[in-house]
N, C-alpha and C positions, 0 to 999 in steps of 0.2 A: 590498549588505550590509544586513542588517536593523538597524533602529534599536534602541536599548536600550529595553526595555519598561518599565523603572522610571520612574514619573512624576516622581520626584524629580530626574531628569536634565533635565527641561524648563526652558527659560529663556525669559523674555519681554523683548522689546525694545519700548520706547515712544518713538516719534519725535513730539515735540510741535512741529509746524511752524507756520509762519505761515498756510499755506493749508489744511493738513489735519493730523489726528492719526492716526497709524497704530500699532496694536499687533500684534506678530507673536509667535506662540508656536512654539518649535522645540526639537528634540532633536538631540544630536550623533549622527552615524552612526559606525560602527566605522572607516571610512576617513577620518575627519576632516571630512566634509561636514556638512550640516545638513538634517534632515528637517523641513519646515514642517508644523505641525499645524493652525494656524489663523491667520487674518488678520482684523483689524477696522479699518475706516477711517471717519472722520467729518470733515466740514468743520470747520476750526478757527475758533472764534468767541471771540476774546479775546486773540489774539497779534498783535503788530506788529513786524516786523523781528526776529523771534526772541525777543522779550521779552513777558512777560505784561502785558497792560494791563487785563484784566478777569478776576478770579479765578473768579467764578461761571460765566461762559461757558466758560472753559478747563476747569473741572471737569466741566461737562456734556459737552463734546466728548471728554474723556478717558474718562468713564464709558461713553459710547456706543461708542467704539472698543474698549474693553476687553470690554464685554458681548458685542459681535459676535465678538471673538476667542475668548472663552470658549465661546460657542455653537458655533462651528465646530470648536474643538479638543476640546470635551467635557470641560472642566476648569474648576477655580476658580483664578483668578489672585490671588496674594497679594503678589508683589513684582516689581519691574521694573527694567531697566537703561534709563536715560533719556538722551536726547541733548540737548545745549544748543548754541545759536548766538547770534549778535548782535554788534553793534558794541562791546559792553562787553568782549568777549574780547580779551586781549592776550597776546603771547608774546615770549620772548627766549631766547637761548642763554646758558648759564651753565656754570661749571666749579667743581669742588671738589677738594681735595687732603687726604689723610690719610696717616699713617704706618701701614705694614702690621704688624700684631701677629704675632709668631712667624715673620715673614719668609715666610709663605705666605698668599695671599689667601683669606680665609674669607667666608662669607655675612655675618658681622658687619662685616667690613671694607667690603664692597660697600654695605651699608646705611648705614654711617657716611659714606662718600664721597658717596653720593646725598644724604644729609641736609645735608652740607656744601655741595653744589651748589645745593640748594633754599633755602639760608639767605640768598640775595641779597635785599636789601630790595625789597619790592613796594609798590605804591601803597596808601594807606589805603582801606579799603572793597573791596579785591580779595581773592580767595581762590584758593589754588593748586589747580588742577584736576588737572594731570598733571605729573609729572617723568619725561620720556622719555629714557632713556640713548641717546646717539649712539655713543660709543666710550670706551674706557678707555686709559690709558697707565700702564705700570709702569716706574719709573725712566726710562730713555731710550727704551724701546720703546713706540711709539705704534700706533694703529690696532687695538687689541685689542677684540674684541667680547664675549668671555666670559672674564673674568679669574680666575674661581674656580679655586683650586688652583695658580695660578702663583706662582713665587718672586719676591721683590723686597723693597724697603725702602719705596718711596713709590708710592702709588696715586692716580691722577688720573682724574676722570670728567668728561666733557663731556656736558651734558644739554640738552634742549629743555624750557623751563619754560612752561606754559600757565596763565594766571590768568583769572578771571571776576569780574564784580561780585558781591559777596556778596549784595546784595538781590535780584539777578536769579536767583541760585541758590536762595535761600530761597523766593522766590515760586513757582518750579517745584516745589520739594519740598513746599510747602504745598498746591499744587493736587493733586499726586499723593496726598498723605496724606489730603486731604479725600475722596478716592475710596475710602478704606479700604485703600490699598496702601502697601507699604514701598518705599523707594528703595534698591536694591542698590548702585548707583553712578551718578554723573552723568558723561557722557563727551562730549568735544568732537565735534560732528557730523561734521566732515570727517575726523576721525581714525577714527570709526566707519565711514563710507562707504569709506574706503581699505581696511579689512579685507575688505569685500565685493567690491570691483571691481578692485583692483590685483593684478598678478602679481608674484612674487618677482623676475623678470627686470627688470620696470619699476622696482621699488624700488632694485635694484642699479645699474642703468644710469643712473637719474636721471629723475624724472617729476614733472610738475606736475598734481596732481589738482584739478579745479574742480567743486564741487557747487553747481549753480544751483537754488535752491529758489524759494519764493514770495516771501519777504521778504529773504533775504540770499544772497549768493554767497560760499561758503566755499572757501578755497584752502589746500592742503597740498603742500609740496615735499619730495620724498624723494631722497636720493642715497646711494650705497653702503649701501643697506639700512636707513637710519635717516631719521627725520623731521628736517628742517633748518629749515623755516620754515612758519608758519601765519598766516593773516590773514583778515579778513572785510570784504567790500564790501557796503554797504547798498543795493545795486541788484540787482533780480532780477525774477522773473516778474510780481509785482504791478505793477511800473512799466510793463511791456509792456501788461498789461491796461488800466491807466489811460490810457496813450497812445492805445490803440484806442478806449476809451470817449470820450475828449475829442475826438479827431480825427473820429470817425464820428458823434458825438453820439448815443450809444446807452447804455442803462443798463449798469452794470458787469457784472451777471450774464450779459448777452448778449455783452458784449465778451469775457468769459472763454471762452464757448462758441465764439465766432468764432475766437479765438486758437488754441484746442485743435484745432478742425476744419480751419481753412483757412489759418492764418498761415504765412508763409514768411520766413526770415531773410535771403534773398538775392533781390532784386527780379528779377534776370535769369532765375531759375528758375521764377518765377510766371507763369502764363498770363494774358494780357490779355483773352482772350475768355471766361474762366471767371467767371461772375457769382455773387455771394453776396447773399442777402437780409439786409439790416441793419435790425433793429427800431428804431423811433424812440422818442423820449421822449414820454410822455403817450399821447394817442390818435391821433397822426399816423400816416399809413400807412408801412409798411416801404419801404425804398429798395433799389435794386440797386447793387452796387459790384463792380468787377473785383478779382480776387484779386491782380493786380499792384499796384493802388492800395493794397490792404491791406499788401502787402509793403513799399511805400514808407513806411508808417507804422512798421512793425516793425523794418526793417533799421537805421535810425539808432540805436535803443536798444541793439540787440545789438552794433553796432559800438562804441558808447560803452563798453559793459560789457567787451567783449574788450580794448579799448584800456586800460581801467583795470587789468585783470588783467595784461596785458603789462607795464604800467608798474610794477605791484607786484612782478612777477617780476624785473624789472631792478633795482629797489631792493633786493631781497633778496640780490642778488649771485650768484644761482644760474642765471641765464638760460642761460649757456653750458654748464651741467652737466646739463641735463635732456635727455639724448640720446634718451630714449624718447618725448619730446614731451609733449603735453597730453592728459589723459584727462578728458572731460566726463561728469558724471552729474547726477542730480536731475531733477525733473519738467520744468523749463524748458529742459533740454537737448534734449528730444524735439520737435524741429521741423525740417522740411525746410529745407535750406540752412545749418543751424548749423555743420556740419563744414566746409563749403566756405568760409564767411565767416571762421571761426576760423583756418583754415589761411592765408588771405590776410593776416590780421593778425599771427599768431604766427610765420609763416614756419617752421613745424615740423610734424611729423605730429600729427594730432588724431583721436581716436576717441571715440565715445559708449559708455559702459560700463554694463552691467547686473550685478546680483548673480550670482556664479558659485558652482558647487559646492553647489547647493541641490536638494532633492528634495521630494516631496509635492506641494505646489501650485506646482511649478516654473514652469509656463506662465504663471501669474499673477505670481509674484514676480520673474521675470526681466524687470524693468522698472525704468528708472532712478529712478522715484519711491520705490522700496522699498530703495534702496541703504543709507540710514542705518539703517533698521529691521533689515535683515539684518546689517549691520555690528555693531549693538549685540548681536545674538545671538552673533556670533563672539567679541566681547569677553567677553560673559557666560560662554560656554562655556570660554574660556581661563581666566577668573577661577575658574570652578568646578574646572577641572583643577588649578589652583594651590592648591586647598584653601582659597580665601578667600571662597567664597560663603556666604551665610547659609542660612536655612531654604529649603526648596524653593519655587520660584517658582510652581509650579502643581501641583495635586493632583487626582486623579480625583474627580468628584462621588460622593457616597455613594448608590449605587443598585445594584439587583440586577444582577450581572454578566451572567447569561444574558439578562435583559431588555434590558440595554444593548447586548449584542452584536447581537441581532436588530434592535433599533431603529436602531443605527448603519448597518446595511446599507441600510435603507429610507430613512434620512433624510439621509445624507451628501450625496447628489446634490441634495436639496432645499435644504440649507444653502448649498451652493456656488451654486445657482441664485439664491437670495435675495440672496447677497452680490454676484453679478454684476449683478443687477437694481438694487441700491441704489448701485452704484459706477460703472456704465458706461451 
């Protein structure tokens, strides 16, 4: 199906991660998919465990990523949907009850019962990010997903309430606005990722989605089509890199390269006769190390992480309700042996997921590192369809149409080549 040609239908997702900032520009297709028009990525310099620690460095990273996305998409970006993560995120399940006016549920009744559910006291310094309906009940009838138009006297809503530290939210908004951009909405990162990688069957059957990034590991549990539990674990890819740097006595940038190219999460899968060159600190000569020895450094950290996730799932009370198993995504999930080790610890099916139902730069975007960015696009497009979006996120540059058409044919390949050269 052809995408809508109107530039006002474009949406921009901005994933400000601990290791990288990614900006993705996309349009909705007629069949509900996403056409990716441009991607920009730049190393993150100013974030730690999902929180801004240096505003200037974060602003520069956002600007570079956005400029790259604008170049590839041939548009000007004015506003973005932003992801947020970090240990300051907290969540709870809440409920609210109201009397139904006129004995038939209206939109006004639904809004009032949601407001009643979100009225639960939250900690000082926290801000409500999301109020996510799980199910409704009318009088004695429970398990209702869409109560609009139904008859009754008493309407009850059960919701999942997500809050974030006010200062952490304000710092992210400040960084984005310093780049001359408006914030359309701020969204919990694992919730965004779930829009990109989970199937409806998994949500219905019960699934635990785990987004393993650079600074944090974000967990979201779904059952019966609704989100039931979210949490954040402050251990992720950066700790693996740090373990390699310390154990092998090599600078962090080389440890990251070694992790990406050669690391294995399960020692028994790594070859003992395959040698890796490990750069030393200072002017000392590089050393040879077996891939199996590297795996012996990496495996304990992944084992610790998966054990923490399993314990969190047990504490949530939903361990026995996730029949679809565990879905891993995020950049740190891309490692040989991760699925096998996870299945040993969780004792349930595990798969690594990439963004689905995308076109355009699909071969590039179908990668776990872009799950949050693509999920933000899904959220933004849903938001736009609901008529809640603000001014257009991206508009074509003011230039001669005929000149632009001929130029695009010649330069599109060059743009993609430059992007690959800078990112791989």
